[in-house]
N, C-alpha and C positions, 0 to 999 in steps of 0.2 A: 380847540378844547371846548368841551361842553360846560355849561354853567354849573358851578358847584352848588347852586341852589336847587337845580333840577336833578342832578346826578351826584350822589354822595361819593366822595373819594376817600376811602379809608387810609389809615396811616401807612399800610404796606404799599398801596398804590402811590401815595405821596412820595415815599422813599424811592420808588422806581422812577417817578417823574423827576426827582431831583438829580438823577444821573444825567439828565438831558438839559439841565439848567445851569447857567453861569452866574446869573444875577437874580436877586430877590428884592422886590420893593414891597414892604408890608406896612399898612396903616393900622395902628393899634391905638384907639382913642385919638388924641390929637398929635400923637407921635408918628413920625415916618421913619422907618428903618430901611436902610439900603445895605445889602450884603453882596459882596463879590465872592462867590463860592470858589473861584479859582485862587483867590488870595487869602480869604478868611477861612480858617479852620474852625468849624463850629461843632459843638456836641449836639446829640439828638435832642436833649432837653431844651436847649435854646431854640432850635428849629421848631420843635413841637409847640412851644409857647407862642411863636409867631404865626405858625401855619395851621395848627389844629384847633378846632373849636370845641365847645362843650360836648358835642355829640361824638367826638372822636374822629370826625371827618375834616377834610380841608375846609377852612373858613371861606365864606362867600361874601362878596363876589371874589372869584379868583379867575384871572385871565392869564393866558400865555401869549407872549409876543416873541417869536423866535426862541432864543435861549434865555428869555427873561420871564420870570413869574411875578405877577402882581396880585397881591392878596389884600383884601379890605378895600374900603372906598375913601378916597380923599381927592377932591377935585384938582388941587395943585399937583399932587403926585401923578394923576392921570395926564395932566397937561405936560408935565416934564417927560414922562415915559413915551407918550404918543405924539411928541412934537415932530 
C-alpha cells in the first residue's frame, strides 16, 4: 500500500479497502483502538471517525499488513502489530 501522506485515499476507496480487511488498529491521540471486523459490527460513522481525516481522505500514516489496517502512529501499537 502506498503512503496515505503521498497518495490521498478518498472515502469510497477506503470503503472498498475495508472489504479486504479483518482487523483495524487505530491510534487517535493517546488512545489505541483495535477492531475485529469479522466480529464487531460497526456503522460507517464510527469507522469514518477512526479512519478519515479532516480532508476527507484516509488518515496518515496508514499501513496495511496482510488483512490488517494500521492507521495513525503510536510506537507501542506498531511494536504489537509488527512483532
